[in-house]
Backbone as a chain_set.jsonl record, in Angstrom:
{"seq": "MGALRDSGSQKPIPEHLIASHEPDLDLGWCFSCKAHTTAKVVTKTWTNSEHRDVSRTYYVCKHCKRKNWYKPSDIYRGNKLGLGCLLIAVLITIIVFYSNKLFGFEYSTEFGLSSSGVVAIVLLLLGLGFSYQYKWRKWVRSQTQTTFGSSSNPSESQDPHG", "coords": {"N": [[-18.342, 4.242, 20.141], [-15.167, 3.259, 21.317], [-12.208, 5.218, 22.087], [-9.833, 5.411, 19.537], [-6.507, 4.165, 19.329], [-3.228, 5.05, 18.374], [-0.805, 2.905, 16.785], [1.859, 3.23, 17.439], [2.537, 5.018, 19.739], [0.452, 4.508, 21.382], [-1.237, 6.481, 22.267], [-4.408, 8.062, 22.567], [-6.332, 8.728, 19.615], [-7.566, 11.816, 18.759], [-11.046, 12.519, 18.393], [-11.823, 14.432, 16.472], [-9.904, 14.177, 14.535], [-10.416, 11.859, 13.217], [-11.687, 10.551, 10.31], [-13.566, 8.604, 9.649], [-15.118, 5.776, 11.204], [-15.836, 3.535, 9.956], [-14.761, 1.086, 7.587], [-13.538, 2.201, 4.471], [-12.74, 2.181, 1.146], [-12.15, 4.426, -0.378], [-11.512, 6.491, 1.285], [-8.862, 8.229, 2.861], [-6.286, 6.507, 4.656], [-4.329, 6.0, 7.492], [-1.415, 4.228, 7.776], [0.202, 3.983, 9.936], [-1.198, 4.899, 12.217], [-3.371, 3.278, 11.92], [-6.042, 3.934, 11.153], [-8.821, 5.803, 9.755], [-7.752, 8.66, 9.399], [-7.572, 12.274, 9.332], [-5.763, 14.302, 6.972], [-3.051, 16.419, 5.912], [-1.932, 18.318, 3.098], [1.332, 18.355, 1.951], [3.943, 20.081, 0.457], [7.084, 19.65, -0.747], [9.951, 21.34, -1.695], [12.95, 21.511, -3.537], [16.296, 22.157, -4.775], [17.803, 20.565, -7.46], [20.783, 18.784, -8.62], [21.2, 19.859, -11.096], [20.465, 22.44, -10.875], [17.736, 22.965, -10.94], [14.441, 23.587, -9.849], [12.718, 21.263, -7.928], [9.759, 19.653, -6.98], [7.766, 17.889, -4.619], [4.701, 16.506, -3.785], [2.773, 15.333, -1.108], [0.726, 13.464, 1.239], [0.263, 13.971, 4.722], [-0.355, 12.484, 7.793], [-2.472, 13.959, 10.174], [-2.406, 13.273, 12.832], [-0.199, 11.492, 13.61], [1.819, 12.605, 12.135], [3.186, 11.398, 10.011], [4.191, 10.116, 6.751], [2.665, 7.996, 5.888], [0.064, 7.842, 4.738], [-2.504, 6.907, 2.785], [-4.913, 6.24, 0.169], [-6.706, 3.268, 0.391], [-7.777, 2.176, -1.971], [-6.052, 3.135, -3.918], [-3.75, 1.75, -3.255], [-4.531, -0.901, -3.803], [-4.908, -0.662, -6.598], [-2.291, -0.011, -7.382], [-0.99, -2.379, -6.653], [-2.164, -4.192, -8.446], [-1.246, -3.135, -10.882], [1.495, -3.496, -10.457], [1.631, -6.312, -10.388], [0.976, -6.885, -13.036], [3.174, -5.68, -14.344], [5.178, -7.29, -13.273], [4.569, -9.795, -14.39], [5.008, -9.277, -17.145], [7.754, -8.56, -17.056], [8.91, -10.96, -16.127], [8.257, -12.7, -18.241], [9.706, -11.465, -20.335], [12.289, -11.8, -19.305], [12.551, -14.611, -19.32], [12.317, -15.117, -22.078], [14.567, -13.711, -22.999], [16.703, -15.108, -21.77], [16.485, -17.573, -23.058], [16.892, -16.828, -25.661], [19.343, -17.138, -26.9], [19.51, -19.86, -27.512], [17.189, -20.123, -29.034], [17.191, -18.055, -31.032], [19.816, -17.47, -31.574], [20.969, -15.275, -30.352], [23.622, -13.494, -29.101], [24.099, -11.952, -26.8], [22.504, -12.678, -24.682], [22.831, -13.396, -21.984], [23.764, -11.07, -20.628], [21.638, -9.237, -21.076], [19.629, -10.756, -19.932], [20.382, -10.854, -17.24], [20.115, -8.149, -16.577], [17.367, -7.792, -16.983], [16.497, -9.512, -15.044], [17.201, -8.07, -12.811], [15.323, -6.008, -12.991], [13.019, -7.487, -12.486], [13.535, -8.168, -9.808], [13.423, -5.637, -8.568], [10.745, -4.92, -9.055], [9.518, -6.934, -7.559], [10.323, -6.199, -4.958], [8.971, -3.725, -4.675], [6.345, -4.64, -4.89], [6.224, -6.183, -2.585], [6.236, -4.207, -0.609], [3.83, -2.877, -1.25], [1.952, -4.968, -0.89], [2.284, -5.418, 1.823], [1.171, -3.115, 2.918], [-1.44, -3.476, 2.009], [-2.103, -5.804, 3.415], [-2.075, -4.857, 6.09], [-4.222, -3.073, 5.95], [-6.388, -4.83, 5.323], [-6.378, -6.454, 7.587], [-7.092, -4.583, 9.544], [-9.68, -3.964, 8.61], [-10.968, -6.423, 9.031], [-10.825, -6.493, 11.846], [-12.403, -4.279, 12.478], [-14.855, -5.117, 11.46], [-15.408, -7.297, 13.127], [-15.617, -5.95, 15.545], [-17.799, -4.302, 15.047], [-19.969, -6.052, 14.485], [-19.975, -7.751, 16.634], [-18.759, -10.549, 18.62], [-19.964, -13.035, 18.708], [-20.527, -16.579, 19.009], [-22.426, -17.706, 17.417], [-23.016, -17.59, 14.042], [-25.128, -16.241, 12.705], [-25.944, -14.281, 14.465], [-23.618, -12.747, 14.872], [-22.777, -11.823, 12.352], [-24.834, -10.723, 10.879], [-26.089, -7.595, 10.518], [-28.69, -6.734, 10.74], [-30.123, -8.402, 12.289]], "CA": [[-17.146, 3.476, 19.91], [-14.081, 3.731, 22.162], [-11.185, 6.017, 21.43], [-8.8, 4.665, 18.836], [-5.144, 4.473, 19.733], [-2.302, 4.736, 17.3], [-0.03, 1.71, 17.106], [3.195, 3.557, 17.914], [2.631, 5.541, 21.098], [-0.746, 4.082, 22.098], [-2.027, 7.597, 22.776], [-5.687, 8.094, 21.847], [-6.485, 9.629, 18.485], [-8.728, 12.678, 19.011], [-12.186, 12.233, 17.521], [-11.881, 15.378, 15.356], [-8.924, 13.771, 13.518], [-10.871, 10.615, 12.598], [-12.634, 10.834, 9.234], [-14.634, 7.61, 9.706], [-14.818, 4.535, 11.924], [-16.201, 2.448, 9.044], [-13.803, 0.891, 6.495], [-13.925, 2.775, 3.186], [-11.59, 2.126, 0.238], [-11.877, 5.711, -0.991], [-11.073, 7.44, 2.305], [-7.466, 8.063, 3.234], [-6.072, 5.684, 5.843], [-2.955, 6.083, 7.979], [-0.914, 2.892, 8.061], [0.844, 4.007, 11.254], [-2.253, 4.999, 13.228], [-4.363, 2.25, 11.607], [-7.35, 4.572, 11.242], [-9.144, 6.802, 8.741], [-7.483, 9.969, 9.983], [-7.485, 13.372, 8.38], [-4.384, 14.566, 6.573], [-2.799, 17.703, 5.256], [-1.077, 18.225, 1.918], [2.634, 18.979, 2.151], [4.755, 20.167, -0.763], [8.5, 19.837, -0.437], [10.653, 21.84, -2.875], [14.394, 21.589, -3.39], [17.022, 22.357, -6.027], [18.601, 19.381, -7.754], [22.167, 19.042, -9.019], [21.189, 20.63, -12.34], [19.97, 23.76, -10.475], [16.312, 23.083, -11.255], [13.566, 23.382, -8.694], [11.943, 20.029, -7.969], [8.834, 19.619, -5.848], [7.027, 16.643, -4.405], [3.525, 16.718, -2.943], [2.297, 14.116, -0.474], [-0.166, 13.654, 2.381], [0.818, 13.671, 6.045], [-1.393, 12.278, 8.805], [-2.495, 15.048, 11.152], [-2.188, 12.773, 14.188], [1.166, 10.991, 13.857], [2.728, 13.429, 11.322], [3.972, 10.539, 9.116], [3.764, 10.111, 5.35], [2.039, 6.698, 5.596], [-1.369, 8.094, 4.581], [-2.88, 6.622, 1.408], [-6.224, 5.638, -0.039], [-6.548, 1.834, 0.128], [-8.076, 1.869, -3.374], [-4.822, 3.397, -4.676], [-2.823, 0.648, -2.965], [-5.009, -2.042, -4.584], [-4.615, -0.374, -8.002], [-0.842, -0.127, -7.543], [-0.62, -3.8, -6.597], [-2.565, -4.809, -9.718], [-0.295, -2.663, -11.88], [2.762, -4.169, -10.175], [1.536, -7.712, -10.817], [1.061, -6.882, -14.496], [4.571, -5.416, -14.692], [5.958, -8.476, -12.916], [4.309, -10.82, -15.401], [5.708, -8.894, -18.372], [9.199, -8.632, -16.826], [9.295, -12.37, -16.053], [8.197, -13.234, -19.594], [10.857, -10.936, -21.077], [13.489, -12.45, -18.778], [12.587, -15.999, -19.827], [12.6, -15.065, -23.516], [15.95, -13.275, -23.199], [17.639, -16.179, -21.416], [16.405, -18.635, -24.066], [17.064, -16.293, -27.009], [20.563, -17.677, -27.493], [19.171, -21.16, -28.087], [16.111, -19.996, -30.017], [17.455, -17.139, -32.133], [21.246, -17.258, -31.742], [21.326, -13.95, -29.814], [24.816, -13.774, -28.305], [24.164, -11.156, -25.567], [21.341, -13.031, -23.883], [23.156, -13.436, -20.554], [23.815, -9.708, -20.106], [20.279, -8.7, -21.052], [18.87, -11.567, -18.984], [20.694, -10.407, -15.879], [19.518, -6.833, -16.336], [15.918, -7.947, -16.831], [16.3, -10.131, -13.718], [17.247, -6.951, -11.863], [14.012, -5.342, -13.052], [12.088, -8.377, -11.773], [13.809, -8.035, -8.375], [12.916, -4.331, -8.117], [9.28, -4.993, -9.043], [9.156, -7.77, -6.408], [10.478, -5.399, -3.737], [7.865, -2.765, -4.608], [5.121, -5.389, -4.596], [6.274, -6.554, -1.165], [5.803, -3.034, 0.154], [2.408, -2.663, -1.509], [1.144, -6.014, -0.269], [2.295, -5.254, 3.286], [0.149, -2.108, 3.209], [-2.749, -4.098, 1.776], [-2.327, -6.732, 4.517], [-2.442, -4.065, 7.269], [-5.575, -2.56, 5.729], [-7.367, -5.917, 5.426], [-6.41, -6.867, 8.991], [-7.885, -3.579, 10.247], [-11.074, -4.122, 8.188], [-11.499, -7.582, 9.774], [-11.017, -6.141, 13.263], [-13.549, -3.375, 12.552], [-16.05, -5.916, 11.217], [-15.665, -8.065, 14.342], [-16.047, -5.009, 16.581], [-19.114, -3.792, 14.696], [-20.997, -7.071, 14.542], [-19.841, -8.57, 17.832], [-17.933, -11.749, 18.474], [-20.776, -14.168, 19.13], [-20.178, -17.827, 18.341], [-23.481, -17.991, 16.452], [-22.749, -16.732, 12.894], [-26.25, -15.393, 12.32], [-26.003, -13.137, 15.373], [-22.436, -11.915, 14.816], [-22.479, -11.298, 11.035], [-25.976, -10.045, 10.284], [-26.335, -6.379, 11.294], [-30.128, -6.466, 10.864], [-30.736, -9.344, 13.209]], "C": [[-16.035, 4.082, 20.744], [-13.045, 4.493, 21.371], [-10.148, 5.103, 20.774], [-7.443, 5.084, 19.364], [-4.214, 4.159, 18.582], [-1.37, 3.623, 17.753], [1.329, 2.035, 17.693], [3.233, 3.951, 19.382], [1.48, 5.104, 21.983], [-1.48, 5.248, 22.742], [-3.291, 7.706, 21.94], [-5.666, 9.099, 20.702], [-7.713, 10.492, 18.762], [-9.814, 12.459, 17.961], [-12.252, 13.186, 16.321], [-10.863, 15.052, 14.261], [-9.32, 12.483, 12.803], [-11.939, 10.954, 11.563], [-13.81, 9.863, 9.267], [-14.159, 6.425, 10.531], [-15.112, 3.323, 11.053], [-15.144, 2.313, 7.95], [-14.356, 1.426, 5.174], [-12.679, 2.832, 2.303], [-11.205, 3.495, -0.314], [-11.506, 6.806, 0.002], [-9.609, 7.181, 2.629], [-7.332, 7.327, 4.559], [-4.611, 5.766, 6.232], [-2.494, 4.684, 8.387], [-0.149, 2.838, 9.375], [-0.199, 4.032, 12.362], [-3.276, 3.879, 13.095], [-5.78, 2.791, 11.81], [-7.547, 5.499, 10.05], [-8.96, 8.172, 9.379], [-7.527, 11.035, 8.899], [-6.017, 13.64, 8.09], [-4.269, 15.958, 5.991], [-1.841, 17.462, 4.094], [0.204, 18.994, 2.194], [3.368, 18.961, 0.819], [6.169, 20.504, -0.354], [9.198, 20.254, -1.73], [12.137, 21.933, -2.576], [15.015, 21.813, -4.769], [17.905, 21.147, -6.263], [19.994, 19.778, -8.242], [22.268, 19.835, -10.317], [20.607, 22.031, -12.136], [18.54, 24.014, -10.944], [15.513, 22.824, -9.99], [12.713, 22.132, -8.917], [11.014, 20.055, -6.77], [8.126, 18.274, -5.813], [5.901, 16.939, -3.43], [3.058, 15.38, -2.398], [1.406, 14.481, 0.708], [0.537, 13.239, 3.664], [-0.343, 13.556, 7.021], [-1.33, 13.403, 9.842], [-2.237, 14.57, 12.575], [-0.726, 12.395, 14.422], [2.233, 11.748, 13.071], [3.64, 12.595, 10.422], [3.377, 10.554, 7.722], [3.078, 8.81, 4.953], [0.534, 6.826, 5.43], [-1.727, 7.944, 3.114], [-4.331, 6.178, 1.358], [-6.013, 4.157, -0.317], [-6.861, 1.455, -1.319], [-6.859, 2.13, -4.259], [-3.795, 2.289, -4.46], [-3.23, -0.587, -3.775], [-4.665, -1.859, -6.07], [-3.12, -0.511, -8.278], [-0.374, -1.571, -7.521], [-1.001, -4.521, -7.894], [-1.616, -4.404, -10.841], [1.057, -3.357, -11.706], [2.752, -5.629, -10.597], [1.599, -7.833, -12.337], [2.487, -6.644, -14.97], [5.451, -6.623, -14.384], [5.786, -9.574, -13.958], [5.075, -10.52, -16.686], [7.216, -9.019, -18.202], [9.679, -10.078, -16.756], [9.269, -13.002, -17.445], [9.377, -12.747, -20.443], [12.145, -11.61, -20.615], [13.623, -13.871, -19.309], [12.942, -16.013, -21.313], [14.057, -14.682, -23.771], [16.936, -14.391, -22.873], [17.621, -17.314, -22.45], [16.663, -18.141, -25.487], [18.331, -16.794, -27.687], [20.267, -19.007, -28.171], [18.145, -21.031, -29.205], [16.516, -19.202, -31.26], [18.938, -16.912, -32.398], [21.72, -15.895, -31.264], [22.466, -14.122, -28.822], [24.892, -12.996, -26.991], [23.017, -11.492, -24.609], [21.635, -13.024, -22.385], [23.146, -12.037, -19.953], [22.423, -9.093, -20.012], [19.396, -9.476, -20.076], [19.114, -11.155, -17.554], [20.089, -9.034, -15.588], [17.998, -6.934, -16.194], [15.591, -8.674, -15.524], [16.355, -9.075, -12.619], [15.939, -6.192, -11.827], [12.975, -6.175, -12.301], [12.278, -8.233, -10.264], [13.261, -6.718, -7.826], [11.396, -4.343, -8.043], [8.81, -5.839, -7.86], [9.279, -7.007, -5.094], [9.334, -4.397, -3.584], [6.538, -3.454, -4.308], [5.084, -5.827, -3.135], [5.815, -5.411, -0.283], [4.307, -2.808, -0.009], [1.538, -3.711, -0.834], [1.192, -5.948, 1.252], [1.283, -4.193, 3.707], [-1.253, -2.697, 3.055], [-3.083, -5.06, 2.911], [-2.751, -5.978, 5.771], [-3.868, -3.542, 7.146], [-6.607, -3.653, 5.932], [-7.487, -6.431, 6.862], [-7.25, -5.88, 9.809], [-9.354, -3.71, 9.893], [-11.7, -5.3, 8.929], [-11.739, -7.239, 11.237], [-12.197, -5.195, 13.431], [-14.854, -4.135, 12.359], [-16.412, -6.723, 12.458], [-16.163, -7.16, 15.457], [-17.471, -4.547, 16.318], [-20.206, -4.826, 14.927], [-20.902, -7.971, 15.761], [-19.008, -9.806, 17.579], [-18.686, -12.967, 18.986], [-20.369, -15.42, 18.371], [-21.23, -18.24, 17.321], [-23.325, -17.063, 15.249], [-23.893, -15.805, 12.534], [-26.359, -14.163, 13.212], [-24.816, -12.196, 15.158], [-22.231, -11.274, 13.455], [-23.645, -10.551, 10.398], [-26.307, -8.806, 11.093], [-27.817, -6.088, 11.515], [-30.864, -7.459, 11.743], [-31.153, -10.542, 12.571]], "O": [[-15.962, 5.304, 20.87], [-13.004, 4.425, 20.143], [-9.659, 4.152, 21.384], [-7.255, 6.222, 19.793], [-4.371, 3.15, 17.895], [-1.166, 3.419, 18.95], [1.909, 1.198, 18.384], [3.892, 3.29, 20.185], [1.519, 5.302, 23.197], [-2.266, 5.043, 23.668], [-3.257, 7.47, 20.733], [-5.068, 10.17, 20.801], [-8.798, 9.955, 18.981], [-9.522, 12.24, 16.785], [-12.699, 12.778, 15.248], [-10.952, 15.602, 13.163], [-8.631, 12.057, 11.877], [-12.96, 11.562, 11.884], [-14.935, 10.248, 8.949], [-12.971, 6.104, 10.562], [-14.689, 2.211, 11.368], [-14.673, 3.324, 7.43], [-15.496, 1.142, 4.806], [-11.682, 3.456, 2.667], [-10.049, 3.705, -0.683], [-11.216, 7.932, -0.401], [-9.174, 6.03, 2.666], [-8.148, 7.494, 5.465], [-3.738, 5.615, 5.378], [-3.109, 4.039, 9.237], [0.122, 1.749, 9.881], [-0.101, 3.279, 13.331], [-3.976, 3.564, 14.058], [-6.597, 2.207, 12.522], [-6.584, 5.929, 9.414], [-9.927, 8.772, 9.848], [-7.518, 10.732, 7.706], [-5.138, 13.256, 8.861], [-5.262, 16.587, 5.627], [-1.045, 16.523, 4.11], [0.165, 20.149, 2.62], [3.406, 17.937, 0.136], [6.42, 21.516, 0.301], [9.049, 19.586, -2.753], [12.539, 22.376, -1.5], [14.348, 21.677, -5.795], [18.666, 20.743, -5.383], [20.339, 20.959, -8.272], [23.312, 20.42, -10.606], [20.293, 22.725, -13.103], [18.182, 25.136, -11.3], [15.857, 21.967, -9.176], [12.076, 21.973, -9.958], [11.422, 20.431, -5.671], [7.921, 17.623, -6.838], [6.115, 17.546, -2.381], [2.96, 14.403, -3.14], [1.337, 15.637, 1.123], [1.307, 12.279, 3.686], [-1.211, 14.428, 7.07], [-0.252, 13.749, 10.326], [-1.886, 15.373, 13.44], [-0.087, 12.921, 15.333], [3.425, 11.558, 13.309], [4.746, 13.028, 10.097], [2.227, 10.944, 7.523], [2.927, 8.552, 3.759], [-0.207, 5.987, 5.941], [-1.309, 8.753, 2.284], [-4.91, 5.79, 2.373], [-5.211, 3.813, -1.186], [-6.274, 0.509, -1.844], [-6.652, 1.424, -5.245], [-3.057, 1.934, -5.379], [-2.376, -1.247, -4.367], [-4.189, -2.79, -6.72], [-2.729, -1.07, -9.303], [0.524, -1.953, -8.271], [-0.247, -5.362, -8.383], [-1.227, -5.237, -11.66], [1.687, -3.758, -12.685], [3.752, -6.134, -11.108], [2.201, -8.767, -12.866], [2.962, -7.318, -15.884], [6.364, -6.941, -15.146], [6.76, -10.209, -14.36], [5.716, -11.405, -17.251], [7.897, -9.524, -19.095], [10.75, -10.393, -17.275], [10.173, -13.763, -17.79], [9.975, -13.528, -21.183], [12.996, -11.954, -21.435], [14.714, -14.28, -19.707], [13.762, -16.817, -21.756], [14.709, -15.251, -24.647], [17.899, -14.602, -23.611], [18.651, -17.946, -22.685], [16.655, -18.939, -26.425], [18.391, -16.867, -28.914], [20.727, -19.251, -29.286], [18.219, -21.742, -30.207], [16.233, -19.605, -32.388], [19.288, -16.225, -33.357], [22.756, -15.406, -31.715], [22.313, -14.811, -27.814], [25.694, -13.358, -26.13], [22.616, -10.647, -23.808], [20.759, -12.675, -21.594], [22.579, -11.832, -18.879], [22.068, -8.5, -18.994], [18.502, -8.896, -19.46], [18.189, -11.105, -16.744], [19.607, -8.786, -14.483], [17.406, -6.234, -15.373], [14.517, -8.469, -14.958], [15.645, -9.173, -11.618], [15.488, -5.776, -10.76], [12.151, -5.631, -11.566], [11.299, -8.181, -9.519], [12.694, -6.691, -6.734], [10.817, -3.836, -7.083], [7.811, -5.504, -7.222], [8.433, -7.151, -4.212], [8.79, -4.236, -2.492], [5.708, -2.926, -3.568], [4.018, -5.837, -2.518], [5.085, -5.623, 0.686], [3.598, -2.575, 0.97], [0.497, -3.38, -0.266], [0.246, -6.374, 1.914], [0.611, -4.344, 4.728], [-2.138, -2.443, 3.872], [-4.238, -5.127, 3.332], [-3.685, -6.4, 6.453], [-4.63, -3.562, 8.112], [-7.598, -3.445, 6.631], [-8.576, -6.8, 7.301], [-8.03, -6.292, 10.668], [-10.206, -3.583, 10.772], [-12.831, -5.202, 9.404], [-12.748, -7.65, 11.811], [-12.923, -5.289, 14.42], [-15.85, -3.835, 13.016], [-17.588, -6.826, 12.809], [-17.035, -7.553, 16.232], [-18.265, -4.413, 17.249], [-21.25, -4.514, 15.499], [-21.709, -8.891, 15.893], [-18.6, -10.073, 16.448], [-18.099, -13.835, 19.631], [-19.92, -15.341, 17.227], [-20.943, -19.051, 16.441], [-23.482, -15.852, 15.403], [-23.652, -14.68, 12.095], [-26.818, -13.113, 12.763], [-24.974, -10.978, 15.249], [-21.558, -10.245, 13.386], [-23.433, -9.803, 9.443], [-26.758, -8.921, 12.233], [-28.167, -5.286, 12.38], [-32.079, -7.368, 11.919], [-31.69, -11.435, 13.226]]}, "num_chains": 1, "name": "protein.A"}
């Protein structure tokens, strides 16, 4: 297989930094390089305003040095969780806005607007998660086409055993 190139600089990714050429949901994938690259664990520690030490641990791609390295299975799980939260937040928002008519609750507008804010935040996070999922699925399709060829006859291009 030819050398992969990252999407930013188009410089080839060295073979020793590639964990696999085959799509795998449980292997880490760099969304900048668009490859299963290796990563290193980085822990960042700082002191917050209350003078407590706070640390955050994340993965950094060894090739592009960016924090866009995740397991696609974690992205799928996060998107499912986000959709569940969105459903609950939308239901609460609808109930709150109609609570004045249904139950005589006088603060329905204020609580409705705040729950609408929660819905907006969940939608923004889902947009980010689904963009990562879209990049992953697009790469999987390109790898599948590269692996099985691009013949016009479906039996030749999609069946790896002939």
